[in-house]
N, C-alpha and C positions, 0 to 999 in steps of 0.2 A: 694824441699829441699832448693833451692836457696832463695825462698820467706821466708821460715822459718828462714834461716840464717840471712837474712836481717832484719827480725823482731826481732831476738835475739839481733843483734847489735844495732838497733835503740831503742828498748824498754827495753833492759836489763832484759828480762824475766827470771824468776826463773825456776829451774828444775821442780818443781811441776806443775807450770803453763804449761810448755812445754809438760809434760806427759799428762796433762788433755786435751790439745789441740790435742795431737796425738791420744788419744783415741776417741775424737769427730770426727776427720777426718776419722779414721778407721770405725767408726759407719756409717758415711755418705757414705763411699765407699761400705760398706756391704749392705746398704739400696738400693744402685743402682741395686743390683742383679747381676746375671750372665751376661756376655757379650753376646749380640745377634749377632751371626755371620751372620745371614741373614738380618741384618738391612739395609745393602746397597741395597740388592735386593728388599726388601720391600719398601724402599725409591724410587727406580726406578719405581716400579709398581705404587706407589702412585702418582708419577709425571706424569706417562703416563695416569693414570685415571683422574688426574686433567686437563691435556691438552685435553683429550677426552671430559670431561664435559664442559670445556670452549668453545670448538668448537661447541658442541651441543647447548650451551647457545647462542652463536653468531648466529647459524642457526635459533634458535627459535626467537631471537630478530629481525633478518632480516625478518623472515616470518610474525611476528606480524606487523612490520612496513609496509611490502608489503600489508598485509590484511587491515590495517587501511587506507593506501593510496587508495586501491581499493574501500573500503566502502565510503570514502570521495568523490571519483570520481563518484561513482554510485549515492550517495545522491545529488551531484551537478547536474548531468544529470537528475535525477528524479525530482528535484525541477524545473528545466527549462521546462521539458516536461509537468509536472503537471500544472505548471503556465500557459503555452501556451494553454493546453487543457481547463483549467478552464476559461481563458479569451475567448476562442473561443465558448465554450458552453454558457457562460454568454451572449455573443453577440447574438448568435442565439436565445437564450431564450428570450432576450429582444425584438427581432424582431418578433418571432412567437406569443408571448403572446397577443399583441394588435390585431393581425389578428384573433385570436380565440375569443377574448372578444369584438371586435369592439372598442378597445381603452384600456386605462389603461396602467400600466407599471409593469414590474417585473424584478427581478435581483437575482443573487446568491451572498451571502455574506460569506466570509471565517471567521470562528469564531476561530481565533488564529493567532499568529505571525509566528509560524513555520508551513509551508505549509504541511510538511510530517505528522504532528500530528493534524492539524486543522480539524475541521468539516466544513460542508457547510450548510448554512441556506437559505431557499427560502423565498424571500420577494415578495409578489404579491398584487397588488392593482387594482382590476377591476375598470372600469369607474364608477365614482360617489361614491366610497368608500375610506375611509382612515384608513383601518384596519392596525394594527401593527403586526399582526401575521397571519399566514396562517390558524390557527385553527379556526378563526372567519369566514372563508368562508363557503358557503353552499356546499352540496355534489356535485352538478353540477359544481360549481366553482373550487372545489378541483380537480375534474376529468379533467376539461379543463386545469388547471395549470399543472397537471401531464402529460397530452398529450403534452403540449407545451415543457415541460422539456425533455420528451422522444424523441420527434422529434428533439429537439435541439441537444441531444446527438447523435441521428441517423445521423445528418448532418456531423458529424466528419468523418465517414467512411461509406457512404451509401451502403447498401447491394442491390443485384439485386432485392430482393423481401422483403416484410414486412408483417407479419401476425398480424392482430388486432382482438382481441376476445371481442366483445360486449363492446368496450370502450365508445360507445355512449349511453349506457343504462341509466346513470343518467342525460342525457342532455335533455333540453327542445328543442322545435322546432327551435327557433332562433339560439341557440348554436349549434344544430346539423347541421344547414345549413352552418354556418361558418366553422365547423369541416369538412364537406363534401367538401367545396371549397378548404380548405387547402390540403386535401388529393388529390383532383384532380390536384392541381398545382404541388404537389410533385410526382404525378404518371407519369410525363413526363420522369423521370429518374429512377423510381422504380416501380415495379409491386406490387400492394397492394392486399392482400387476407384478407378479413374481414368478420367476422361473426356478423350478425346484425338482429334484428327484427324490426328495425325502417324503415318506408317507405321512409323517406327523405334520409336516408343513402343508401337505396337500389337504389334510383333513380340515384345515381352517378356511379353505377356499369356498366361495359360494358357487363358483363355476370353474370347471377344469377344461382346458383345451390341450389336447395331446396330438402328437404326430406319430402315426404308425406306418409300417412298411409291410403290408401283407404280401406284396410281390416285390421281387428284387428290382430296385431302381424306381419303384412307384411309391410315393409318399401320400398319405391321406391324413387330413386333419379331422380329429374327433372331438366334439364338444359335449360336455356333460354338465347339466344343471344339478348341483348337489342337493338342493332342496327338493327338486322334483324326483331325484333318484331316491332320496330318503323317504319321500311320501309313497313312492311305488314299493319300496322295500317293506314299509310298515303296513 
């Protein structure tokens, strides 16, 4: 009413205009509807809900940050461990490859900038060859390269024993001899159990265990102590 009185004094409104404004004001009041007596309680409940959701949001934000920090830490440690492992395997691979081939060189190359996503490519050059890819190697050369790589990985954490299943099958005599010498040098710290039909590979064994079939359908296991056999022969 005070605002209306001030408006009348300042604007010199006419009676018809005042009545029209009064009707408009009444319509606006009616449009507001009935007074909600529970509005204060609803406001309090909404505030409590808002505070609860804000607390939950803070907890989730803190949990996300903690998880991201943990992922970053794990990634950093994984990069370091993987990098050290890669360098160690690459060094052993470069040392074992010339022993098996009687020369040449080999290395592992990481194909990518990010070590966690990068692949590993094998580069091997036997003596007298300048191949650009391992696919150009012969079957025996691929087998020797694979043996060098497996033994290089084995050097990381040598086990008490190692089982080899006819890995010398695609090798010729000269390669088999170098393979046998490498196994003999490694047998000082690891016991090797190998399956082979190659006479050269069998010569490096300290004990032979074979399976014969003297009768059809009847198998028999025969064991030979090589040192005892040599002693008897001499």
